N, C-alpha and C positions, 0 to 999 in steps of 0.2 A: 614149579608153578603150573597149575592146571589151566588148560585152555578153555575149560567150560566157562561160558558167559563172557569171555574176553571181547568177543565181537559186539555183544550187547552193551558192554561197558564202554567200548570205543565209540559207539554210535550215540549213546545217551546224551552227551552234551550237544551234539549236532541237532538232535530232534528238538531240543529246547529253543532253537532260534529259527527254525524253518518258517513258522507262521509269522515271524516278525520281519521277514524280508519283503520289502516294498517293490512294486513294479518298476519304479525309477532306479532301483539298485541293480537291476538285471544286467545292465551294460557296464557295471563297474569292473575294473580289472581285479584279478586275483593274483596271488603270488605264483601260481602255476601259469607261466608265461603264455601258453597257448590257449588259456581259458579265461573268458570273462565270467561273471556269475551265471549268466544264461547258459553259456556253453558248458560250464561245469555241471550245472543241473542236468542238462541233456546227457552228458557223459555218464553221470551216476544212474540216470534212468535207463540208458541204453545198455550198460554193462551189468546192471543189477541182476537181471534174470540169469545170466551166465554164472555169476558169482554164487548165486543161491543154488543153482543146479549142481555146481561143482561140489557143494557140501553134501548133496544127496547122491553123489556119484553118477549124476546124469549129465546131459549136455543140452544146452540151448544155444544155437548159433544165431547171433543177432542178425536181423534183416535190415536192409536199408543202411542209412548212415546216422551218426550221432546228430548231425544237423537237421535231420528229418524228424527227430523226436518231437511230438506234439507237446506243447506246454500248457494245454488246457488243464485246469485244476492241478497244476504241477505241485503245489505245496502238499496237498493230501496224498498225491501219488508218490512223491518223493519220500515222505514220512513212511508210508506203507512199504515202499520198496526197501528202504534202509532197515526197517524193522524185520521184514521177511528175510533179508540177507543175514542180518545179525542173528536172528532166531535159528536159521538153518545151520550157521557155523557155531552155535552154542551147544549143539548136540555132540556128545563125546565121539560118536561114530563118524562124524564129519571129518575128524582129524586122523582117522586110521586108513590104512591101505593106500590106494592111489586114486587119482582123479584127474580131470582135465578141465581146461577153460575153453573148450570148444575145438581145440586142435586135436589132431590124431595122436599127439604125444602125451602120454600120461606122466604125471609127476607125483611124488609123495604128497598125500593130502595135507600133511603138516606144513609142507612148503607153501602150498597154495593157501592154506588157512592163514599162515603168517602174512602172506601178500594181501589177503583180504582185510585182516585187522589193520595193517599199515595203511591200506587204501582208505578205509573208513576214517581213520584218525587224520591222516595227512590231508585228504581232500575235504574233510570236515573243517580242518584248520584253514585251508585255502578259502572255503566258502565263507566262514566266519570273518576272516581277515578282509575279504572282498567287500563285506557289508559293515565293516567297522566294529566287529564284535570280538571279544576275547573268550576263548573256551578253555576249560580246565579239565584234565583227565586224571583219573586216579593213578597213583604211582605204579601199581602193578601193571596196568595197561602200558604206560610209558616204558617201563623196564622191559616188558615183553617186546614191544615194537623196536626199541633201541637195540636189544640183543639180536633180534631177527635181522634188522637192517645192517648191523655190523657184518653179518655173513652174506647178505644179498645185495647191498647197495651198489657194489662194483659191477655186478652183473646188470643191475637196473640201469646204471650209467651206460654200459656197453650197448644195451638195447634201446637207448634213447628215452627210457621211461623217466629217468632222473637227470637233472643237470649236474654240472661239476660240483663236487663236494665243497661246501662252504666251511672253512675252518672255524671251529668253535672250541673255546677253552674246555679243558677236561672237567673243570669245576662249574661250568655253565649249567643253568637249569636243564633238566633232562629233556624237556620238550625242545629246547633250542638245539640240543645235540641230535635229536631225532630229525629235526628239520634240516640241519646242516648236512646230514647224510644224504638227504634227498635233493640237495642243491637249493634249499630255501634258506633265507635269512629271517630269523625271528624278529 
């Protein structure tokens, strides 16, 4: 499976709902226990530049904190940020060599690229679920993220990025299996 355009395909369903999110929904909880909708939006805006820079083999060290992210015109800013990140990771060269997410430790770009595609899909699902929407991704994106998480979810749990794995039947829908690996229940 080629990695070209995976990030764009992972973010496409999320872009469809951003403008539909109402101000009164910003305080709604999401399946990501530490984030309500507002905080998840801030998280995506805060880390987006670093994710994009990693695709270009550059670094952007975020300043301030996620809670300080300004939410003025957040819908257009979030859509632009997600598009920029997805576009950067859709370039074949983004997936080659090594890169970093702002730390001094470089990692294979394909590892970080997999993390980015999973982040876009899983936090997109979190956001949609928080506002009562259901998103669908194409099978190739789901297969990629599932395969990637089979190899990386244990490390994510050790780092506190994911909660304990939620058991999911082997014949459950692929999205449910992806979510279970990240500690989420569909």
